C-alpha positions in Angstrom: -38.3 -1.5 -34.1 -34.9 -1.6 -32.2 -34.8 -2.2 -28.9 -32.2 -0.8 -27.0 -29.8 -3.3 -25.0 -30.0 -3.4 -21.1 -26.9 -3.3 -19.3 -26.5 -5.8 -16.5 -26.3 -4.0 -12.9 -23.4 -4.1 -11.0 -23.6 -6.8 -7.6 -24.0 -4.2 -4.8 -20.7 -3.2 -2.8 -17.0 -2.1 -4.1 -15.2 -3.6 -7.2 -11.7 -3.9 -7.7 -11.6 -0.2 -8.9 -13.6 1.0 -6.2 -11.1 -0.2 -3.6 -8.0 1.0 -5.7 -9.4 4.3 -5.6 -10.1 4.2 -1.5 -6.7 2.5 -1.3 -4.9 5.4 -3.2 -7.1 8.3 -1.6 -5.8 6.9 2.3 -2.4 7.0 0.6 -2.4 10.2 -0.6 -3.5 11.5 2.3 -0.9 9.3 4.6 2.0 11.0 2.0 0.6 14.7 2.5 1.4 14.3 6.1 4.8 12.9 6.1 5.9 14.8 3.1 4.7 17.8 3.5 3.0 18.5 7.0 5.6 16.7 9.1 8.9 18.9 8.2 6.1 21.9 8.9 5.8 20.9 12.2 8.5 18.4 13.6 11.4 20.3 11.9 10.9 23.2 13.8 10.0 21.7 17.1 13.6 19.9 16.7 15.6 23.4 15.8 13.4 24.4 18.8 15.4 23.6 22.2 11.7 23.9 24.1 10.6 21.1 22.1 7.6 23.1 22.5 4.9 23.9 19.2 3.2 26.8 18.5 -0.7 26.6 18.0 -0.5 26.4 14.4 2.3 23.8 14.4 -0.1 21.8 17.2 -2.9 22.1 14.5 -1.3 20.8 11.8 0.9 18.2 14.0 -2.8 16.5 14.8 -4.2 17.2 11.1 -0.5 15.0 10.3 -1.8 12.5 13.2 -5.2 12.0 11.7 -3.6 11.2 8.5 -1.0 9.2 9.2 -2.4 7.3 11.7 -6.0 6.8 11.2 -6.7 7.2 7.1 -3.4 6.4 5.8 -3.3 3.3 7.5 -6.3 1.5 5.5 -3.8 1.6 2.0 -1.9 -1.2 2.2 -4.1 -4.0 3.6 -6.4 -2.6 0.7 -3.6 -2.8 -1.7 -2.4 -6.7 -0.2 -6.3 -7.7 -0.8 -5.7 -6.9 -4.0 -2.7 -8.3 -4.9 -3.9 -11.5 -4.1 -6.9 -11.5 -6.2 -4.5 -9.9 -9.2 -2.2 -13.2 -8.6 -5.6 -15.3 -8.9 -7.1 -13.9 -11.8 -4.4 -12.4 -14.1 -3.7 -14.1 -17.1 0.0 -13.7 -17.1 2.0 -14.0 -13.3 5.2 -13.0 -15.2 3.8 -10.1 -16.6 2.4 -8.9 -13.4 5.6 -9.3 -11.6 7.7 -7.7 -14.0 5.2 -4.7 -13.6 5.7 -4.9 -9.9 9.4 -5.1 -10.6 9.9 -2.3 -13.0 7.8 -0.1 -10.9 9.6 -0.5 -7.8 13.0 0.7 -9.4 10.7 3.4 -10.6 9.7 4.8 -8.1 12.9 4.5 -5.8 13.6 7.9 -6.5 10.5 9.7 -6.0 10.2 7.7 -2.9 13.7 9.0 -1.5 13.4 12.1 -2.2 10.0 12.4 -0.5 10.8 10.2 2.6 14.5 10.7 2.9 15.6 14.1 1.3 17.7 12.8 -0.8 18.6 11.3 -4.6 19.0 7.9 -3.1 18.9 6.2 0.0 19.2 2.4 0.9 18.2 2.4 4.1 14.8 2.2 3.4 12.5 0.9 -0.1 9.6 1.6 -1.6 6.7 -0.8 -1.1 6.5 -2.4 -4.6 9.5 -3.8 -3.5 7.6 -5.4 -0.9 4.4 -6.0 -3.0 6.9 -7.8 -5.6 8.8 -10.2 -3.3 4.6 -11.3 -2.2 3.4 -11.8 -5.5 7.0 -14.1 -6.4 5.8 -15.7 -2.4 2.5 -16.8 -3.7 3.7 -18.1 -7.1 6.1 -20.7 -5.3 3.5 -21.2 -2.2 1.3 -22.4 -5.3 4.3 -24.2 -6.9 4.6 -26.2 -3.1 1.1 -26.6 -2.8 1.0 -30.1 -2.3 4.2 -30.0 0.8 2.4 -28.9 3.7 6.2 -27.7 4.6 7.6 -26.5 1.7 4.8 -24.4 0.5 5.1 -22.1 3.6 8.7 -21.9 3.0 8.5 -18.5 0.3 6.9 -16.4 2.6 9.9 -16.8 5.5 12.0 -16.4 2.5 10.2 -13.3 1.1 10.0 -11.8 4.6 13.5 -12.0 5.2 14.7 -10.8 1.7 12.3 -7.4 2.6 13.7 -7.1 6.3 17.4 -7.1 4.6 16.4 -4.5 1.9 14.7 -3.0 4.4 11.4 -2.5 2.4 8.5 -0.7 3.5 6.1 -2.9 5.4 9.3 -5.4 5.6 8.0 -8.9 6.6 4.9 -7.4 8.2 3.6 -6.5 4.8 4.3 -10.4 3.5 3.1 -12.1 6.4 -0.4 -9.9 5.9 -0.4 -10.8 1.7 0.1 -14.4 2.6 -2.9 -14.6 5.3 -5.4 -12.6 2.7 -4.2 -15.5 0.3 -4.7 -18.5 2.4 -8.3 -17.3 3.6 -9.2 -16.3 0.2 -12.3 -18.2 0.1 -13.9 -16.8 3.4 -14.4 -13.1 3.6 -15.3 -13.4 7.1 -12.0 -15.6 7.8 -10.5 -13.5 6.2 -11.1 -10.5 7.7 -10.5 -11.3 11.1 -7.3 -13.1 9.8 -5.7 -10.1 8.3 -7.1 -7.8 11.3 -5.2 -10.4 13.8 -1.9 -10.1 11.3 -2.0 -5.8 11.6 -2.2 -6.1 15.4 0.8 -3.8 15.5 -1.4 -1.1 13.4 -4.6 -1.7 14.8 -6.1 1.6 12.7 -5.3 -0.6 9.5 -8.5 -3.2 10.2 -10.3 0.2 9.2 -9.6 -1.4 5.3 -11.6 -4.2 5.8 -15.0 -2.3 6.0 -14.4 -1.8 2.3 -12.6 -5.3 1.6 -15.2 -7.1 3.6 -17.9 -5.5 0.8 -15.7 -6.4 -2.7 -18.5 -7.6 -4.5 -15.9 -9.9 -7.2 -15.9 -7.9 -9.9 -13.0 -6.3 -11.4 -14.4 -2.6 -12.4 -13.0 -0.2 -14.6 -9.7 -0.9 -15.5 -7.0 1.6 -14.0 -3.9 -1.0 -14.0 -1.5 1.9 -15.7 -2.9 4.9 -13.9 -2.4 3.2 -10.6 1.3 2.2 -11.6 2.2 5.9 -12.4 0.2 7.5 -9.7 3.1 5.6 -7.1 6.3 8.0 -8.0 4.5 10.8 -9.8 2.4 11.9 -6.9 5.3 11.7 -5.3 7.5 13.9 -7.1 4.5 16.4 -6.9 4.3 15.9 -3.1 8.5 16.3 -2.7 8.0 19.7 -5.2 5.3 20.8 -3.1 7.5 20.7 -0.1 10.3 22.5 -1.6 8.3 25.5 -2.7 6.6 25.8 0.5 9.5 25.0 3.0 12.5 25.4 1.4 13.1 21.7 2.6 14.2 19.1 -0.2 
């Protein structure tokens, strides 16, 4: 008689796939606020010489604050954490970095349309550029791992590059990724150090409620789905803004 195969139970906590979904959801809510809700209340306020908001606009403004200042802030720390995990476990760092760079360029027009209302705006670049710079910095850090001073030079250079390119999260994003990588062997220290680097944006520390419960499992692979979600959801939100408010 055939004995059914017993599937091993997953460890308690969140897999990498779970964390990715949480981060994507937080990012989506953040961008709903930035791309759709803010134009509905901030633009009328700027056009109004009194600077006051109607009751409906005030409700939208408060909803935007919740989405962007609280829920949305959890997205980047989780992505930064997953980047360090990907760096440690990927089979090919060259291909990983290549994907980050490809989608950095693919996402730039959707990013500019959504957050700047222009086809191209070089005053502010999307977060994929920051993540790519951070990944390259980690690669160089590992190469110089035996040098006490040189090993910390790559993150500094990556931070300077992000400042010059004006990327999303800039040098602070590089710092967060670097700290999460350095303390990756101890989750408690990683959480404390990560929160310290995010004191400029304290609600982002809520992300560590999920990161701390990471069980080390990859979970269901959603590699390209995540990469594609970033530019696609920005284009969809931009289209909705145009349809609802007539604002590019």
